[in-house]
VOSE-778107 format. One record per atom (N, C-alpha, C): residue in three letters; atom name; x, y, z. Coordinates in steps of 0.02 Angstrom, whole numbers, padded with zeros to 5 digits. Example, Ala and Ser with C-alpha at 12.3 -4.5 7.8 and 13.67 -1.06 7.14 Angstrom:
% VOSE-778107
site residuo Ala, atomo N, c1 00660, c2 -00284, c3 00390
site residuo Ala, atomo CA, c1 00615, c2 -00225, c3 00390
site residuo Ala, atomo C, c1 00660, c2 -00165, c3 00390
site residuo Ser, atomo N, c1 00642, c2 -00112, c3 00354
site residuo Ser, atomo CA, c1 00684, c2 -00053, c3 00357
site residuo Ser, atomo C, c1 00645, c2 00002, c3 00394
//
This chain:
% VOSE-778107
site residuo Met, atomo N, c1 -00289, c2 -00529, c3 -00149
site residuo Met, atomo CA, c1 -00248, c2 -00517, c3 -00207
site residuo Met, atomo C, c1 -00249, c2 -00443, c3 -00225
site residuo Ala, atomo N, c1 -00192, c2 -00411, c3 -00233
site residuo Ala, atomo CA, c1 -00188, c2 -00341, c3 -00249
site residuo Ala, atomo C, c1 -00196, c2 -00331, c3 -00324
site residuo Glu, atomo N, c1 -00234, c2 -00280, c3 -00342
site residuo Glu, atomo CA, c1 -00243, c2 -00265, c3 -00413
site residuo Glu, atomo C, c1 -00186, c2 -00222, c3 -00438
site residuo Gln, atomo N, c1 -00163, c2 -00236, c3 -00497
site residuo Gln, atomo CA, c1 -00111, c2 -00197, c3 -00527
site residuo Gln, atomo C, c1 -00142, c2 -00137, c3 -00563
site residuo Pro, atomo N, c1 -00109, c2 -00079, c3 -00560
site residuo Pro, atomo CA, c1 -00137, c2 -00022, c3 -00595
site residuo Pro, atomo C, c1 -00141, c2 -00036, c3 -00670
site residuo Ser, atomo N, c1 -00194, c2 -00014, c3 -00701
site residuo Ser, atomo CA, c1 -00203, c2 -00026, c3 -00772
site residuo Ser, atomo C, c1 -00158, c2 00020, c3 -00813
site residuo Gln, atomo N, c1 -00137, c2 -00004, c3 -00868
site residuo Gln, atomo CA, c1 -00094, c2 00034, c3 -00913
site residuo Gln, atomo C, c1 -00138, c2 00081, c3 -00954
site residuo Pro, atomo N, c1 -00115, c2 00142, c3 -00968
site residuo Pro, atomo CA, c1 -00154, c2 00187, c3 -01009
site residuo Pro, atomo C, c1 -00162, c2 00159, c3 -01079
site residuo Ala, atomo N, c1 -00219, c2 00172, c3 -01109
site residuo Ala, atomo CA, c1 -00232, c2 00148, c3 -01177
site residuo Ala, atomo C, c1 -00184, c2 00182, c3 -01225
site residuo Pro, atomo N, c1 -00159, c2 00145, c3 -01274
site residuo Pro, atomo CA, c1 -00113, c2 00176, c3 -01323
site residuo Pro, atomo C, c1 -00150, c2 00230, c3 -01363
site residuo Ile, atomo N, c1 -00114, c2 00284, c3 -01376
site residuo Ile, atomo CA, c1 -00144, c2 00340, c3 -01413
site residuo Ile, atomo C, c1 -00136, c2 00327, c3 -01487
site residuo Glu, atomo N, c1 -00191, c2 00333, c3 -01523
site residuo Glu, atomo CA, c1 -00189, c2 00323, c3 -01595
site residuo Glu, atomo C, c1 -00162, c2 00387, c3 -01628
site residuo Ala, atomo N, c1 -00138, c2 00380, c3 -01690
site residuo Ala, atomo CA, c1 -00108, c2 00436, c3 -01725
site residuo Ala, atomo C, c1 -00156, c2 00494, c3 -01733
site residuo Gly, atomo N, c1 -00219, c2 00481, c3 -01747
site residuo Gly, atomo CA, c1 -00268, c2 00534, c3 -01755
site residuo Gly, atomo C, c1 -00280, c2 00572, c3 -01691
site residuo Glu, atomo N, c1 -00283, c2 00537, c3 -01635
site residuo Glu, atomo CA, c1 -00294, c2 00568, c3 -01570
site residuo Glu, atomo C, c1 -00234, c2 00612, c3 -01551
site residuo Glu, atomo N, c1 -00174, c2 00588, c3 -01565
site residuo Glu, atomo CA, c1 -00113, c2 00625, c3 -01549
site residuo Glu, atomo C, c1 -00111, c2 00691, c3 -01589
site residuo Gln, atomo N, c1 -00129, c2 00688, c3 -01653
site residuo Gln, atomo CA, c1 -00131, c2 00748, c3 -01694
site residuo Gln, atomo C, c1 -00182, c2 00797, c3 -01668
site residuo Glu, atomo N, c1 -00240, c2 00772, c3 -01647
site residuo Glu, atomo CA, c1 -00292, c2 00815, c3 -01619
site residuo Glu, atomo C, c1 -00268, c2 00852, c3 -01557
site residuo Glu, atomo N, c1 -00234, c2 00816, c3 -01513
site residuo Glu, atomo CA, c1 -00208, c2 00846, c3 -01451
site residuo Glu, atomo C, c1 -00156, c2 00900, c3 -01467
site residuo Leu, atomo N, c1 -00113, c2 00887, c3 -01516
site residuo Leu, atomo CA, c1 -00063, c2 00937, c3 -01534
site residuo Leu, atomo C, c1 -00096, c2 01000, c3 -01562
site residuo Glu, atomo N, c1 -00148, c2 00992, c3 -01602
site residuo Glu, atomo CA, c1 -00183, c2 01050, c3 -01630
site residuo Glu, atomo C, c1 -00216, c2 01090, c3 -01575
site residuo Glu, atomo N, c1 -00246, c2 01057, c3 -01525
site residuo Glu, atomo CA, c1 -00277, c2 01091, c3 -01469
site residuo Glu, atomo C, c1 -00226, c2 01130, c3 -01429
site residuo Glu, atomo N, c1 -00167, c2 01101, c3 -01418
site residuo Glu, atomo CA, c1 -00114, c2 01135, c3 -01381
site residuo Glu, atomo C, c1 -00090, c2 01197, c3 -01419
site residuo Glu, atomo N, c1 -00084, c2 01192, c3 -01486
site residuo Glu, atomo CA, c1 -00063, c2 01249, c3 -01525
site residuo Glu, atomo C, c1 -00114, c2 01306, c3 -01522
site residuo Glu, atomo N, c1 -00179, c2 01288, c3 -01526
site residuo Glu, atomo CA, c1 -00231, c2 01339, c3 -01521
site residuo Glu, atomo C, c1 -00230, c2 01372, c3 -01453
site residuo Phe, atomo N, c1 -00219, c2 01333, c3 -01401
site residuo Phe, atomo CA, c1 -00217, c2 01358, c3 -01333
site residuo Phe, atomo C, c1 -00158, c2 01405, c3 -01324
site residuo Ala, atomo N, c1 -00101, c2 01389, c3 -01354
site residuo Ala, atomo CA, c1 -00041, c2 01431, c3 -01348
site residuo Ala, atomo C, c1 -00052, c2 01498, c3 -01382
site residuo Glu, atomo N, c1 -00093, c2 01500, c3 -01435
site residuo Glu, atomo CA, c1 -00105, c2 01562, c3 -01470
site residuo Glu, atomo C, c1 -00148, c2 01611, c3 -01430
site residuo Leu, atomo N, c1 -00183, c2 01587, c3 -01380
site residuo Leu, atomo CA, c1 -00228, c2 01629, c3 -01341
site residuo Leu, atomo C, c1 -00190, c2 01664, c3 -01285
site residuo Glu, atomo N, c1 -00151, c2 01714, c3 -01304
site residuo Glu, atomo CA, c1 -00115, c2 01752, c3 -01253
site residuo Glu, atomo C, c1 -00163, c2 01802, c3 -01222
site residuo Pro, atomo N, c1 -00162, c2 01807, c3 -01156
site residuo Pro, atomo CA, c1 -00209, c2 01854, c3 -01125
site residuo Pro, atomo C, c1 -00192, c2 01927, c3 -01141
site residuo Asp, atomo N, c1 -00243, c2 01966, c3 -01154
site residuo Asp, atomo CA, c1 -00236, c2 02038, c3 -01166
site residuo Asp, atomo C, c1 -00242, c2 02071, c3 -01098
site residuo Leu, atomo N, c1 -00186, c2 02082, c3 -01065
site residuo Leu, atomo CA, c1 -00186, c2 02107, c3 -00996
site residuo Leu, atomo C, c1 -00211, c2 02179, c3 -00992
site residuo Lys, atomo N, c1 -00193, c2 02220, c3 -01040
site residuo Lys, atomo CA, c1 -00216, c2 02289, c3 -01040
site residuo Lys, atomo C, c1 -00292, c2 02290, c3 -01047
site residuo Gly, atomo N, c1 -00318, c2 02250, c3 -01091
site residuo Gly, atomo CA, c1 -00390, c2 02245, c3 -01102
site residuo Gly, atomo C, c1 -00425, c2 02218, c3 -01040
site residuo Leu, atomo N, c1 -00393, c2 02172, c3 -01006
site residuo Leu, atomo CA, c1 -00422, c2 02144, c3 -00945
site residuo Leu, atomo C, c1 -00429, c2 02197, c3 -00891
site residuo Val, atomo N, c1 -00376, c2 02235, c3 -00880
site residuo Val, atomo CA, c1 -00378, c2 02289, c3 -00830
site residuo Val, atomo C, c1 -00432, c2 02339, c3 -00848
site residuo Glu, atomo N, c1 -00434, c2 02359, c3 -00911
site residuo Glu, atomo CA, c1 -00483, c2 02408, c3 -00933
site residuo Glu, atomo C, c1 -00554, c2 02382, c3 -00925
site residuo Tyr, atomo N, c1 -00566, c2 02320, c3 -00942
site residuo Tyr, atomo CA, c1 -00633, c2 02290, c3 -00938
site residuo Tyr, atomo C, c1 -00658, c2 02288, c3 -00865
site residuo Val, atomo N, c1 -00616, c2 02265, c3 -00821
site residuo Val, atomo CA, c1 -00635, c2 02259, c3 -00750
site residuo Val, atomo C, c1 -00645, c2 02329, c3 -00720
site residuo Ala, atomo N, c1 -00600, c2 02375, c3 -00735
site residuo Ala, atomo CA, c1 -00606, c2 02443, c3 -00708
site residuo Ala, atomo C, c1 -00670, c2 02477, c3 -00732
site residuo Arg, atomo N, c1 -00687, c2 02468, c3 -00795
site residuo Arg, atomo CA, c1 -00748, c2 02499, c3 -00821
site residuo Arg, atomo C, c1 -00810, c2 02471, c3 -00788
site residuo Ala, atomo N, c1 -00807, c2 02408, c3 -00768
site residuo Ala, atomo CA, c1 -00864, c2 02377, c3 -00734
site residuo Ala, atomo C, c1 -00872, c2 02404, c3 -00663
site residuo Leu, atomo N, c1 -00818, c2 02427, c3 -00633
site residuo Leu, atomo CA, c1 -00819, c2 02450, c3 -00564
site residuo Leu, atomo C, c1 -00841, c2 02522, c3 -00555
site residuo Val, atomo N, c1 -00828, c2 02565, c3 -00604
site residuo Val, atomo CA, c1 -00836, c2 02637, c3 -00594
site residuo Val, atomo C, c1 -00903, c2 02663, c3 -00620
site residuo Asp, atomo N, c1 -00920, c2 02725, c3 -00600
site residuo Asp, atomo CA, c1 -00981, c2 02758, c3 -00624
site residuo Asp, atomo C, c1 -00970, c2 02792, c3 -00691
site residuo Lys, atomo N, c1 -00909, c2 02812, c3 -00705
site residuo Lys, atomo CA, c1 -00893, c2 02846, c3 -00769
site residuo Lys, atomo C, c1 -00844, c2 02803, c3 -00809
site residuo Pro, atomo N, c1 -00869, c2 02752, c3 -00844
site residuo Pro, atomo CA, c1 -00823, c2 02706, c3 -00880
site residuo Pro, atomo C, c1 -00786, c2 02739, c3 -00938
site residuo Thr, atomo N, c1 -00812, c2 02795, c3 -00963
site residuo Thr, atomo CA, c1 -00777, c2 02828, c3 -01018
site residuo Thr, atomo C, c1 -00713, c2 02862, c3 -00995
site residuo Ala, atomo N, c1 -00706, c2 02874, c3 -00930
site residuo Ala, atomo CA, c1 -00647, c2 02908, c3 -00903
site residuo Ala, atomo C, c1 -00591, c2 02859, c3 -00888
site residuo Val, atomo N, c1 -00603, c2 02794, c3 -00896
site residuo Val, atomo CA, c1 -00552, c2 02744, c3 -00881
site residuo Val, atomo C, c1 -00499, c2 02744, c3 -00936
site residuo Lys, atomo N, c1 -00437, c2 02746, c3 -00915
site residuo Lys, atomo CA, c1 -00381, c2 02745, c3 -00963
site residuo Lys, atomo C, c1 -00326, c2 02701, c3 -00934
site residuo Val, atomo N, c1 -00298, c2 02657, c3 -00975
site residuo Val, atomo CA, c1 -00245, c2 02612, c3 -00953
site residuo Val, atomo C, c1 -00185, c2 02623, c3 -00999
site residuo Asp, atomo N, c1 -00128, c2 02639, c3 -00969
site residuo Asp, atomo CA, c1 -00066, c2 02647, c3 -01006
site residuo Asp, atomo C, c1 -00019, c2 02590, c3 -00988
site residuo Glu, atomo N, c1 00017, c2 02567, c3 -01038
site residuo Glu, atomo CA, c1 00065, c2 02512, c3 -01029
site residuo Glu, atomo C, c1 00135, c2 02540, c3 -01033
site residuo Val, atomo N, c1 00174, c2 02531, c3 -00979
site residuo Val, atomo CA, c1 00241, c2 02559, c3 -00975
site residuo Val, atomo C, c1 00290, c2 02502, c3 -00959
site residuo Gln, atomo N, c1 00344, c2 02498, c3 -00998
site residuo Gln, atomo CA, c1 00397, c2 02448, c3 -00985
site residuo Gln, atomo C, c1 00445, c2 02476, c3 -00934
site residuo Asp, atomo N, c1 00459, c2 02438, c3 -00882
site residuo Asp, atomo CA, c1 00506, c2 02457, c3 -00830
site residuo Asp, atomo C, c1 00554, c2 02398, c3 -00820
site residuo Gly, atomo N, c1 00607, c2 02397, c3 -00861
site residuo Gly, atomo CA, c1 00653, c2 02340, c3 -00858
site residuo Gly, atomo C, c1 00619, c2 02279, c3 -00887
site residuo Asn, atomo N, c1 00617, c2 02225, c3 -00847
site residuo Asn, atomo CA, c1 00585, c2 02164, c3 -00870
site residuo Asn, atomo C, c1 00512, c2 02159, c3 -00845
site residuo Thr, atomo N, c1 00486, c2 02213, c3 -00818
site residuo Thr, atomo CA, c1 00418, c2 02214, c3 -00792
site residuo Thr, atomo C, c1 00375, c2 02263, c3 -00832
site residuo Thr, atomo N, c1 00314, c2 02243, c3 -00846
site residuo Thr, atomo CA, c1 00266, c2 02287, c3 -00879
site residuo Thr, atomo C, c1 00221, c2 02317, c3 -00825
site residuo Val, atomo N, c1 00217, c2 02383, c3 -00823
site residuo Val, atomo CA, c1 00176, c2 02417, c3 -00774
site residuo Val, atomo C, c1 00114, c2 02445, c3 -00809
site residuo Tyr, atomo N, c1 00056, c2 02427, c3 -00784
site residuo Tyr, atomo CA, c1 -00007, c2 02454, c3 -00810
site residuo Tyr, atomo C, c1 -00029, c2 02509, c3 -00764
site residuo Glu, atomo N, c1 -00035, c2 02570, c3 -00791
site residuo Glu, atomo CA, c1 -00056, c2 02627, c3 -00752
site residuo Glu, atomo C, c1 -00130, c2 02639, c3 -00766
site residuo Leu, atomo N, c1 -00171, c2 02630, c3 -00715
site residuo Leu, atomo CA, c1 -00243, c2 02637, c3 -00721
site residuo Leu, atomo C, c1 -00263, c2 02707, c3 -00698
site residuo Glu, atomo N, c1 -00296, c2 02743, c3 -00742
site residuo Glu, atomo CA, c1 -00319, c2 02811, c3 -00727
site residuo Glu, atomo C, c1 -00395, c2 02812, c3 -00731
site residuo Val, atomo N, c1 -00427, c2 02836, c3 -00677
site residuo Val, atomo CA, c1 -00500, c2 02841, c3 -00675
site residuo Val, atomo C, c1 -00519, c2 02912, c3 -00653
site residuo Asp, atomo N, c1 -00582, c2 02928, c3 -00657
site residuo Asp, atomo CA, c1 -00608, c2 02992, c3 -00634
site residuo Asp, atomo C, c1 -00595, c2 02998, c3 -00559
site residuo Glu, atomo N, c1 -00584, c2 03060, c3 -00535
site residuo Glu, atomo CA, c1 -00570, c2 03072, c3 -00464
site residuo Glu, atomo C, c1 -00623, c2 03042, c3 -00418
site residuo Glu, atomo N, c1 -00686, c2 03046, c3 -00439
site residuo Glu, atomo CA, c1 -00741, c2 03021, c3 -00398
site residuo Glu, atomo C, c1 -00742, c2 02945, c3 -00394
site residuo Asp, atomo N, c1 -00710, c2 02911, c3 -00441
site residuo Asp, atomo CA, c1 -00712, c2 02838, c3 -00444
site residuo Asp, atomo C, c1 -00650, c2 02804, c3 -00414
site residuo Ile, atomo N, c1 -00602, c2 02842, c3 -00391
site residuo Ile, atomo CA, c1 -00540, c2 02812, c3 -00364
site residuo Ile, atomo C, c1 -00556, c2 02766, c3 -00306
site residuo Gly, atomo N, c1 -00600, c2 02786, c3 -00262
site residuo Gly, atomo CA, c1 -00618, c2 02745, c3 -00205
site residuo Gly, atomo C, c1 -00649, c2 02679, c3 -00224
site residuo Lys, atomo N, c1 -00687, c2 02678, c3 -00279
site residuo Lys, atomo CA, c1 -00717, c2 02615, c3 -00301
site residuo Lys, atomo C, c1 -00665, c2 02567, c3 -00329
site residuo Val, atomo N, c1 -00614, c2 02594, c3 -00361
site residuo Val, atomo CA, c1 -00562, c2 02551, c3 -00388
site residuo Val, atomo C, c1 -00516, c2 02525, c3 -00333
site residuo Ile, atomo N, c1 -00503, c2 02567, c3 -00283
site residuo Ile, atomo CA, c1 -00459, c2 02547, c3 -00229
site residuo Ile, atomo C, c1 -00496, c2 02501, c3 -00180
site residuo Gly, atomo N, c1 -00557, c2 02519, c3 -00162
site residuo Gly, atomo CA, c1 -00596, c2 02479, c3 -00116
site residuo Gly, atomo C, c1 -00576, c2 02490, c3 -00044
site residuo Arg, atomo N, c1 -00614, c2 02459, c3 00001
site residuo Arg, atomo CA, c1 -00598, c2 02466, c3 00073
site residuo Arg, atomo C, c1 -00533, c2 02431, c3 00088
site residuo Gln, atomo N, c1 -00488, c2 02469, c3 00118
site residuo Gln, atomo CA, c1 -00421, c2 02446, c3 00136
site residuo Gln, atomo C, c1 -00384, c2 02415, c3 00077
site residuo Gly, atomo N, c1 -00400, c2 02438, c3 00016
site residuo Gly, atomo CA, c1 -00365, c2 02417, c3 -00043
site residuo Gly, atomo C, c1 -00383, c2 02348, c3 -00068
site residuo Arg, atomo N, c1 -00439, c2 02321, c3 -00046
site residuo Arg, atomo CA, c1 -00457, c2 02252, c3 -00065
site residuo Arg, atomo C, c1 -00471, c2 02244, c3 -00139
site residuo Val, atomo N, c1 -00505, c2 02292, c3 -00169
site residuo Val, atomo CA, c1 -00523, c2 02286, c3 -00240
site residuo Val, atomo C, c1 -00461, c2 02289, c3 -00283
site residuo Val, atomo N, c1 -00419, c2 02338, c3 -00272
site residuo Val, atomo CA, c1 -00358, c2 02344, c3 -00313
site residuo Val, atomo C, c1 -00311, c2 02285, c3 -00300
site residuo Arg, atomo N, c1 -00310, c2 02259, c3 -00240
site residuo Arg, atomo CA, c1 -00269, c2 02200, c3 -00225
site residuo Arg, atomo C, c1 -00294, c2 02140, c3 -00265
site residuo Gly, atomo N, c1 -00360, c2 02133, c3 -00269
site residuo Gly, atomo CA, c1 -00389, c2 02078, c3 -00308
site residuo Gly, atomo C, c1 -00375, c2 02086, c3 -00382
site residuo Leu, atomo N, c1 -00380, c2 02147, c3 -00407
site residuo Leu, atomo CA, c1 -00366, c2 02160, c3 -00477
site residuo Leu, atomo C, c1 -00293, c2 02146, c3 -00493
site residuo Arg, atomo N, c1 -00248, c2 02165, c3 -00448
site residuo Arg, atomo CA, c1 -00177, c2 02150, c3 -00458
site residuo Arg, atomo C, c1 -00165, c2 02075, c3 -00460
site residuo Ala, atomo N, c1 -00198, c2 02039, c3 -00416
site residuo Ala, atomo CA, c1 -00190, c2 01966, c3 -00414
site residuo Ala, atomo C, c1 -00214, c2 01935, c3 -00480
site residuo Leu, atomo N, c1 -00270, c2 01960, c3 -00505
site residuo Leu, atomo CA, c1 -00298, c2 01935, c3 -00568
site residuo Leu, atomo C, c1 -00250, c2 01947, c3 -00626
site residuo Val, atomo N, c1 -00222, c2 02007, c3 -00630
site residuo Val, atomo CA, c1 -00177, c2 02024, c3 -00685
site residuo Val, atomo C, c1 -00112, c2 01984, c3 -00679
site residuo Lys, atomo N, c1 -00086, c2 01977, c3 -00618
site residuo Lys, atomo CA, c1 -00025, c2 01939, c3 -00609
site residuo Lys, atomo C, c1 -00034, c2 01865, c3 -00626
site residuo Ala, atomo N, c1 -00093, c2 01838, c3 -00610
site residuo Ala, atomo CA, c1 -00107, c2 01768, c3 -00627
site residuo Ala, atomo C, c1 -00109, c2 01759, c3 -00703
site residuo Ala, atomo N, c1 -00141, c2 01805, c3 -00738
site residuo Ala, atomo CA, c1 -00143, c2 01802, c3 -00811
site residuo Ala, atomo C, c1 -00074, c2 01811, c3 -00841
site residuo Ala, atomo N, c1 -00034, c2 01854, c3 -00811
site residuo Ala, atomo CA, c1 00034, c2 01867, c3 -00837
site residuo Ala, atomo C, c1 00079, c2 01807, c3 -00825
site residuo Thr, atomo N, c1 00069, c2 01771, c3 -00771
site residuo Thr, atomo CA, c1 00109, c2 01711, c3 -00757
site residuo Thr, atomo C, c1 00097, c2 01660, c3 -00812
site residuo Arg, atomo N, c1 00035, c2 01655, c3 -00834
site residuo Arg, atomo CA, c1 00018, c2 01609, c3 -00888
site residuo Arg, atomo C, c1 00053, c2 01630, c3 -00952
site residuo Lys, atomo N, c1 00060, c2 01695, c3 -00962
site residuo Lys, atomo CA, c1 00093, c2 01722, c3 -01021
site residuo Lys, atomo C, c1 00169, c2 01719, c3 -01014
site residuo Gly, atomo N, c1 00193, c2 01714, c3 -00951
site residuo Gly, atomo CA, c1 00265, c2 01710, c3 -00939
site residuo Gly, atomo C, c1 00298, c2 01778, c3 -00932
site residuo Thr, atomo N, c1 00261, c2 01828, c3 -00910
site residuo Thr, atomo CA, c1 00289, c2 01895, c3 -00901
site residuo Thr, atomo C, c1 00276, c2 01919, c3 -00830
site residuo Arg, atomo N, c1 00311, c2 01973, c3 -00812
site residuo Arg, atomo CA, c1 00301, c2 02004, c3 -00746
site residuo Arg, atomo C, c1 00264, c2 02069, c3 -00756
site residuo Val, atomo N, c1 00213, c2 02080, c3 -00715
site residuo Val, atomo CA, c1 00173, c2 02141, c3 -00720
site residuo Val, atomo C, c1 00161, c2 02172, c3 -00652
site residuo Asp, atomo N, c1 00142, c2 02236, c3 -00653
site residuo Asp, atomo CA, c1 00121, c2 02271, c3 -00593
site residuo Asp, atomo C, c1 00065, c2 02318, c3 -00614
site residuo Leu, atomo N, c1 00022, c2 02336, c3 -00568
site residuo Leu, atomo CA, c1 -00034, c2 02380, c3 -00582
site residuo Leu, atomo C, c1 -00031, c2 02439, c3 -00533
site residuo Asp, atomo N, c1 -00032, c2 02499, c3 -00561
site residuo Asp, atomo CA, c1 -00032, c2 02560, c3 -00521
site residuo Asp, atomo C, c1 -00095, c2 02600, c3 -00537
site residuo Val, atomo N, c1 -00126, c2 02627, c3 -00485
site residuo Val, atomo CA, c1 -00183, c2 02672, c3 -00495
site residuo Val, atomo C, c1 -00157, c2 02743, c3 -00487
site residuo Val, atomo N, c1 -00165, c2 02782, c3 -00541
site residuo Val, atomo CA, c1 -00140, c2 02851, c3 -00540
site residuo Val, atomo C, c1 -00197, c2 02900, c3 -00545
//
């Protein structure tokens, strides 16, 4: 005899209200992309006070320009660009959640 899939339990009014409140709180948590880039870059470099991130609008894309000390550029870029590629992926993933398009440039 085959078992029939069980029906989900009906949601009570209190539970439904709780779920809606949680969704509203979650929606308010928009990622601070500029802060994210700055935080990660400062963790990578030897001179964190020299890290500067500028936000520039380019059409429908936001470009974050990361500026670090000359001696720290290699640490931000990494071997064959792996570190900066990972940082770009992180920022783009956070931006997708926010619903925007971003790019990251090291200047």
